[in-house]
C-alpha positions as CSV (number, residue, x, y, z in Angstrom):
1,M,-115.9,45.5,166.0
2,F,-113.7,42.2,166.4
3,V,-114.3,38.6,166.3
4,G,-112.1,36.5,168.6
5,F,-111.0,33.1,167.3
6,P,-109.2,30.4,169.6
7,S,-106.4,29.0,167.9
8,I,-105.1,25.6,169.2
9,S,-101.3,24.2,169.0
10,C,-100.4,20.7,170.5
11,N,-97.1,19.6,171.2
12,N,-96.6,16.1,172.3
13,S,-93.4,15.9,173.9
14,N,-94.8,15.5,177.1
15,V,-98.5,16.2,176.0
16,Q,-98.7,20.1,175.9
17,K,-101.0,22.5,175.0
18,S,-101.3,25.8,174.4
19,Y,-104.3,28.2,173.4
20,S,-104.2,31.8,172.1
21,T,-106.8,34.1,171.0
22,Q,-106.4,36.0,167.8
23,F,-108.8,39.1,167.0
24,L,-109.6,40.2,163.7
25,P,-111.3,43.0,162.4
26,I,-114.9,42.1,161.3
27,S,-114.5,44.2,157.8
28,K,-112.1,41.4,157.1
29,F,-114.9,38.8,156.7
30,R,-117.4,41.0,154.5
31,I,-115.7,39.0,151.5
32,M,-117.3,35.6,153.0
33,G,-120.9,34.7,152.9
34,L,-122.6,35.1,156.3
35,S,-123.7,31.8,156.3
36,K,-120.3,30.3,155.6
37,L,-118.8,32.8,158.8
38,L,-121.4,31.2,160.9
39,I,-120.5,27.8,159.8
40,L,-117.0,28.8,160.6
41,I,-117.5,30.4,163.9
42,S,-119.7,27.5,164.9
43,G,-116.8,24.7,163.7
44,L,-114.0,26.4,165.7
45,L,-116.2,26.8,168.9
46,L,-117.1,23.2,168.8
47,A,-113.5,21.9,168.2
48,L,-112.2,23.9,171.3
49,T,-115.0,23.0,173.3
50,A,-114.2,19.1,172.4
51,V,-110.8,19.7,173.0
52,D,-111.1,21.3,176.5
53,L,-113.4,18.8,177.9
54,S,-111.4,15.7,176.5
55,V,-108.6,17.0,178.8
56,A,-110.6,18.1,181.8
57,Q,-109.4,16.5,185.0
58,T,-111.9,15.4,187.2
59,F,-111.6,15.6,191.2
60,R,-113.5,12.9,192.6
61,C,-115.4,13.4,195.5
62,S,-117.6,11.1,197.6
63,S,-116.8,12.2,201.2
64,S,-119.1,12.4,204.2
65,P,-119.3,14.9,205.4
66,N,-119.6,16.5,202.0
67,S,-118.0,19.8,202.5
68,C,-114.3,20.8,203.8
69,R,-111.7,23.4,203.1
70,A,-109.3,23.1,200.1
71,L,-106.6,25.4,198.3
72,V,-106.0,25.7,194.7
73,G,-103.0,27.4,193.4
74,Y,-103.4,30.3,191.7
75,T,-100.7,31.8,189.1
76,T,-100.5,35.6,189.0
77,V,-100.8,36.9,185.5
78,N,-99.4,40.2,186.3
79,N,-98.1,42.3,189.4
80,T,-100.8,42.4,192.0
81,N,-101.3,42.4,195.5
82,L,-102.8,40.2,198.3
83,G,-105.9,42.1,198.8
84,A,-106.5,41.9,195.0
85,I,-106.2,38.2,195.3
86,R,-108.6,38.1,198.1
87,T,-111.2,40.2,195.9
88,L,-110.7,37.8,192.7
89,F,-111.5,34.7,194.8
90,N,-113.9,36.2,197.1
91,V,-111.9,35.0,200.3
92,T,-114.0,35.8,203.3
93,S,-111.2,36.1,205.6
94,F,-108.0,37.8,204.7
95,R,-106.2,35.8,207.7
96,S,-107.1,32.8,206.1
97,L,-105.2,33.8,202.8
98,L,-102.2,34.4,204.9
99,G,-102.4,31.3,206.6
100,A,-102.9,29.2,203.5
101,N,-99.3,30.7,202.4
102,G,-97.7,30.8,206.0
103,L,-97.5,34.5,205.8
104,P,-97.4,36.5,209.1
105,P,-100.7,37.4,210.5
106,S,-99.8,41.2,210.5
107,T,-99.0,40.9,206.7
108,P,-101.2,43.8,204.8
109,P,-103.3,43.5,201.9
110,S,-101.4,45.7,200.1
111,S,-98.4,43.2,200.2
112,A,-97.0,43.3,196.5
113,V,-97.2,39.7,194.5
114,A,-94.9,39.6,191.5
115,A,-96.0,38.2,188.1
116,Q,-95.9,34.1,187.7
117,R,-96.0,33.4,191.4
118,V,-98.2,30.7,192.7
119,I,-100.4,31.6,195.9
120,R,-102.6,29.4,197.7
121,V,-106.0,30.2,198.3
122,P,-108.5,28.7,200.4
123,I,-111.8,27.7,199.2
124,N,-114.9,25.9,200.4
125,C,-115.2,22.4,198.8
126,V,-118.6,20.8,198.5
127,C,-119.3,16.8,197.2
128,Y,-121.9,16.3,194.4
129,N,-122.6,13.4,192.2
130,G,-119.2,11.9,192.9
131,T,-117.0,15.1,192.3
132,G,-115.9,18.2,194.1
133,T,-116.4,21.8,193.3
134,S,-116.2,25.5,194.9
135,Y,-119.0,26.6,196.5
136,G,-120.0,30.3,198.0
137,G,-117.2,31.6,195.7
138,P,-115.6,32.8,193.7
139,T,-117.9,34.9,191.6
140,Y,-116.7,37.1,188.7
141,T,-118.4,40.0,187.2
142,V,-118.0,40.4,183.3
143,Q,-116.0,43.4,181.8
144,P,-115.7,44.7,179.0
145,D,-114.2,42.7,175.9
146,D,-114.2,39.6,178.0
147,G,-115.1,36.2,176.7
148,L,-115.4,32.8,178.6
149,Y,-112.1,31.3,177.5
150,H,-110.0,34.4,178.8
151,I,-111.7,34.4,182.2
152,A,-111.0,30.7,182.7
153,A,-107.4,30.5,181.1
154,E,-106.1,34.1,181.9
155,V,-107.9,35.8,184.8
156,F,-108.3,32.5,186.9
157,S,-105.2,31.0,185.3
158,R,-106.4,27.6,184.0
159,L,-107.9,26.3,187.3
160,V,-111.4,25.9,185.4
161,L,-111.9,25.4,182.1
162,Y,-114.6,27.8,180.1
163,P,-117.1,25.2,179.1
164,E,-117.1,24.3,182.6
165,I,-117.9,28.0,183.4
166,A,-120.7,27.9,180.7
167,V,-122.4,24.7,182.1
168,A,-122.1,26.0,186.1
169,N,-124.2,29.2,184.7
170,N,-126.6,27.5,182.1
171,I,-124.6,29.8,179.2
172,S,-126.0,27.9,176.1
173,D,-124.0,29.9,174.1
174,P,-120.3,31.0,175.2
175,N,-120.0,33.7,172.9
176,N,-123.0,35.4,174.5
177,I,-122.2,36.7,177.7
178,E,-123.0,40.6,179.0
179,V,-120.9,43.1,180.6
180,G,-122.0,43.0,184.3
181,Q,-123.2,39.4,184.4
182,R,-122.1,37.6,187.4
183,L,-120.6,34.2,186.7
184,R,-119.9,31.4,189.1
185,I,-116.5,30.1,189.1
186,P,-116.5,26.0,189.9
187,L,-113.3,25.5,191.0
188,P,-112.1,21.7,191.4
189,C,-111.5,20.5,194.8
190,S,-112.1,17.1,196.7
191,C,-112.6,16.3,200.2
192,D,-111.8,12.8,200.3
193,D,-109.4,11.0,202.7
194,V,-106.1,9.4,200.8
195,E,-105.0,6.0,202.0
196,G,-106.6,6.4,205.3
197,Q,-105.2,9.8,206.0
198,R,-107.0,13.3,206.4
199,V,-105.4,15.6,203.6
200,V,-106.2,18.8,201.9
201,H,-106.8,18.8,198.6
202,Y,-104.8,21.2,196.4
203,S,-105.6,21.9,192.9
204,H,-102.3,22.3,191.1
205,V,-102.0,23.5,187.3
206,V,-99.5,21.1,185.7
207,R,-96.7,23.1,184.1
208,P,-95.5,22.2,180.6
209,N,-93.0,19.3,180.5
210,S,-93.7,18.3,184.0
211,T,-94.0,14.7,185.2
212,L,-95.9,13.0,187.9
213,A,-92.5,11.9,189.7
214,E,-91.6,15.7,189.6
215,I,-94.8,16.7,191.1
216,A,-95.1,13.9,193.7
217,R,-91.5,14.9,194.8
218,E,-92.4,18.8,194.8
219,F,-95.3,17.9,197.1
220,G,-94.0,15.2,199.3
221,A,-96.8,13.0,197.7
222,D,-96.7,9.4,196.6
223,E,-96.5,8.9,193.0
224,Q,-98.7,6.1,192.4
225,T,-101.2,7.5,194.9
226,L,-101.3,10.7,192.8
227,G,-102.0,8.8,189.8
228,R,-104.6,6.8,191.2
229,I,-106.7,9.7,192.8
230,N,-106.3,11.4,189.3
231,G,-107.2,8.6,187.3
232,I,-103.4,8.7,185.3
233,T,-102.4,5.2,184.5
234,A,-100.0,6.2,181.7
235,K,-97.4,9.2,181.4
236,N,-99.0,10.5,178.4
237,E,-102.2,11.1,180.4
238,L,-100.5,14.2,182.4
239,K,-102.1,17.5,180.7
240,A,-100.1,20.5,180.8
241,E,-101.9,23.4,181.8
242,Q,-104.6,21.7,183.5
243,P,-105.4,21.4,187.2
244,I,-104.5,18.0,189.2
245,D,-105.7,17.2,192.6
246,V,-102.6,16.9,194.8
247,P,-103.3,15.3,198.5
248,L,-101.2,17.5,201.2
249,R,-100.7,15.5,204.2
250,A,-102.9,17.3,207.1
251,C,-102.1,17.4,210.8
252,N,-103.7,15.2,213.2
253,T,-106.3,16.9,215.5
254,S,-108.7,16.3,218.7
255,V,-111.7,18.0,216.9
256,R,-114.7,16.4,217.4
257,S,-117.1,15.2,214.7
258,D,-120.0,17.3,215.9
259,S,-117.9,20.5,215.8
260,L,-118.7,23.3,213.5
261,D,-115.3,23.2,211.8
262,S,-115.1,19.6,211.4
263,P,-113.2,18.2,209.9
264,L,-110.5,20.9,210.5
265,L,-107.6,20.5,207.9
266,A,-104.5,22.2,207.7
267,A,-101.4,21.2,205.8
268,N,-97.7,21.4,206.7
269,G,-96.4,25.2,207.1
270,T,-99.7,26.4,207.3
271,Y,-102.2,27.9,210.1
272,V,-106.2,28.4,210.4
273,F,-108.0,30.5,212.2
274,T,-111.5,29.1,213.6
275,A,-114.0,29.4,216.5
276,H,-115.0,32.6,215.0
277,G,-111.3,33.9,215.0
278,C,-110.8,32.9,218.7
279,V,-108.3,29.9,218.3
280,R,-105.3,29.9,216.0
281,C,-104.3,26.4,214.7
282,T,-100.5,25.7,213.3
283,C,-99.6,22.4,211.3
284,E,-95.9,21.5,211.5
285,A,-94.0,18.2,210.2
286,A,-91.9,18.7,212.9
287,N,-94.4,19.0,216.0
288,N,-94.8,15.0,215.3
289,W,-97.9,16.0,212.6
290,T,-100.2,17.4,215.4
291,L,-101.9,20.3,214.9
292,H,-101.2,22.9,217.8
293,C,-104.0,25.3,218.7
294,E,-104.1,28.1,221.3
295,P,-105.8,31.1,222.0
296,S,-105.5,33.7,218.9
297,G,-105.8,36.8,221.5
298,T,-108.2,38.6,219.2
299,N,-110.8,41.0,221.2
300,R,-113.0,41.0,218.1
301,P,-114.7,37.6,217.4
302,S,-116.5,37.6,214.0
303,R,-119.6,36.1,215.5
304,W,-119.4,36.3,219.5
305,E,-119.1,39.7,221.6
306,R,-116.0,37.9,223.1
307,C,-114.0,34.6,223.2
308,P,-115.9,32.0,225.1
309,S,-113.6,30.2,228.0
310,M,-111.1,27.7,227.0
311,L,-109.9,26.3,230.0
312,C,-109.4,22.4,229.7
313,E,-111.9,20.1,231.7
314,G,-110.4,18.3,234.8
315,L,-107.3,20.9,235.0
316,Q,-108.7,24.5,234.9
317,I,-105.1,25.9,234.7
318,L,-104.4,24.9,231.2
319,S,-105.9,26.4,227.8
320,P,-105.4,25.1,224.5
321,G,-101.7,24.7,223.6
322,N,-100.7,24.6,227.1
323,V,-98.5,21.3,228.5
324,S,-98.2,20.0,232.1
325,V,-95.3,17.5,232.3
326,S,-95.1,15.2,235.3
327,G,-92.0,12.9,235.2
328,C,-92.2,11.4,231.7
329,S,-96.0,11.8,231.5
330,R,-97.3,15.0,229.6
331,L,-100.8,16.6,229.5
332,T,-101.9,19.2,226.6
333,C,-104.9,20.9,226.7
334,A,-106.0,20.5,223.0
335,Y,-108.7,22.3,221.0
336,A,-111.8,20.3,220.3
337,G,-113.9,22.2,218.2
338,Y,-116.9,24.8,218.9
339,N,-120.8,25.2,218.8
340,N,-122.9,28.3,218.8
341,S,-121.7,29.4,222.4
342,S,-119.1,27.3,223.3
343,I,-115.1,26.4,222.7
344,F,-114.5,22.7,223.6
345,T,-110.9,21.8,224.8
346,T,-109.8,18.1,225.9
347,L,-106.8,16.8,227.8
348,V,-104.6,14.6,225.6
349,Q,-101.8,12.4,227.6
350,D,-98.6,10.9,226.1
351,R,-95.2,10.6,226.9
352,D,-92.6,13.3,227.0
353,P,-90.5,12.9,224.0
354,T,-87.5,14.0,225.8
355,C,-87.8,10.9,228.3
356,L,-86.7,8.8,225.5
357,S,-83.3,10.5,225.0
358,N,-82.9,10.6,228.8
359,D,-83.6,6.9,229.3
360,V,-81.1,6.1,226.1
361,S,-78.5,7.9,228.3
362,R,-79.1,6.3,231.3
363,I,-78.8,2.8,229.6
364,G,-75.5,3.9,227.7
365,S,-74.4,5.1,231.2
366,N,-75.3,1.7,232.8
367,W,-73.5,-0.1,230.2
368,N,-70.4,1.4,230.9
369,I,-70.5,0.9,234.6
370,V,-71.0,-3.1,233.4
371,F,-68.2,-2.9,231.1
372,M,-65.9,-1.1,233.5
373,L,-66.6,-3.9,236.1
374,I,-65.7,-6.6,233.9
375,L,-62.7,-5.0,233.2
376,F,-61.8,-4.7,236.7
377,W,-62.8,-8.0,237.5
378,Y,-60.4,-9.3,234.9
């Protein structure tokens, strides 16, 4: 029989913390009195809990509506595959995992993922009492020799702290968990708009020696905004190996507020399937940060016998993603959401961006003619 003791080491070059678990044979402790052993164990556990809770990063969430789709950055511990990651995080749709990572929809679950690679995992987020947490998963079944610290730090790659798992599952003694016990894993998230913009909140585990400026550059975020939403006012408040809330700009959409998928959020370089799989929406910054939605082409929607009609009202020749151009005026059939029986569409009118370059060319040509006339006159 073995007893696990957590050890703590701190390197304050940029506020780094690392933890390891040492296992010693229980026979080694027979020289100690039982009361002393219990006091030592309790003291060590309380010390570690205090450290963990003091560095916990709270994700603020006061959004209304109070639920949304968010992302977490899972760092693989060993070589694995996409199917195993989907199972670990209880991701309902495998295509949503592919979309979050910009992988082709045809990618199979058996696709290999190397150790230490970061995979973005979609989660459902709910706001409660000013903070955000995952719901509907993931859940984890305790395996032999598991401990809460191991589950938090290694299985879920530090996306959550073990005292948070204990609180979420009403566990008064972190050392008292049973094989086969199912645990809810409360992953951090948020649904709040940032600076008046829709965003996809991404839980990023801070690497040792990282700075807030480096994280902001990596994800195209504003450093001051990143510090504000995470309550970081000084450099030494950035905690290594703890999750930080990174807001990823989301594409603008025409989805109605009464749609079952509102708010429909997608970050740059990702895509989502919606309307029971009948519609695929892609976010690309190059598309003027406008969500491009089109029929997915599926013949097997998840909750309908077949996909409803998606033709745009008022212009029955267009479906979502189709464009009609007349002169410099452009009409786009845009996806606008869905309910239990229908898919909504709307016509969006704007100016054809190619007209601007044509106008500039014409203006330049006209000025050339004017200059030639002036030269000829003189």
